[in-house]
N, C-alpha and C positions, 0 to 999 in steps of 0.2 A: 669681162671679155666683151660682152655684147655692147656695153656702153662706151668702152674706151677704144676698142680695136677698130682701126680704119686704115686699110692699105689698098691702094688702087692697082698695084702691081708688085712684082718681086723687088724692084729697085726701091719703091716706096716703103715696102716692108722692111728691107734691110736698113734703110735710112732711119725709120722710126723705131725699129726693134733690133738694135745691134745684138750680136750673139750673147753678150754678157748682161743683157737687160732683163728686167722683170717681165716686160711685155713679151719678149722672145720666149722666155720660159713658160709664160701663161699660154701663149699660142700652142706650143708643143704639148703642154699638159691637157688643154681642152681637146685638141685633135686626138691625142693619144687616148683620152678617156672615151671618146665616142668610137674610136677605132676598136678599143677593147669591147665595148658594148656590142658593136657589130659582129665581132668574132664570136662572142658568147651567144648572141641571138642566132647566128648561122648554125652554131653547134647545138642549138635547142637547149642551151643552159640558162637562157634568159627569156622569160616570157614576154612576148610583144605587148600583150594587153596591159600587164603591170608596168612595163617600161614606158610605153607611149602615153599611158594615162597620167604619168608623172612628169615626163620630160618632153621637151620640144626640141627636136634635132634641127629642124629647118632653119631657124634664125641663126644658129651657130654655123651651120654649113654655108649659109648665104654670106656670112662675114668671112669665112675661111676659104671658100672654094677657089677664088682667083689665085690665091697664094699656093694652095695645095696643087692645083693643076700646073702652075709654073714650076713648083719644086719637082713634080713628077717628070715634067718635060726636061728640066735642067739636069736632073740626076739620071734620067733614063729608067727610072723605077716607077712604072705604072702602078705597082702594088702599094706605093706609099699612100697610106690612109684610104686605101680602096674600100675597107670595111666601113669607114665613116661615110663614104659616099653611098655605099650599098644601104646603110642604115637610113639615110634620108629618103632614099627611094622606097624602102620598106615602110617608113613612116607614112609616106603619101598613100601607098596602097592600103595601109591599115586604116587611115582616115576615110578613104573611099568606101571600104567595106563596112565601116561603122555607120556611114551616112545612109547606106542602103537599108538599114533597119536592124 
């Protein structure tokens, strides 16, 4: 996903990743995986220290965010991948707290 996915906007995404393509499925799988991680962490069922010590959310979010925001706007569903977005903010605060000592 990180190496292959590149879409500057929703039109570009739909051109490069038609609904029946492997790239389209990969996008939804990656976003869904991080969405689930965000849900579990919010519910305190996933430990932030364990998760963020192993996974980097930011690089994935940076690739997906333009498309996620466009899909939210187009569908009128602000909650679409809202936990993925929350997770990247949580990751930033986790890193800041670890840098302090």
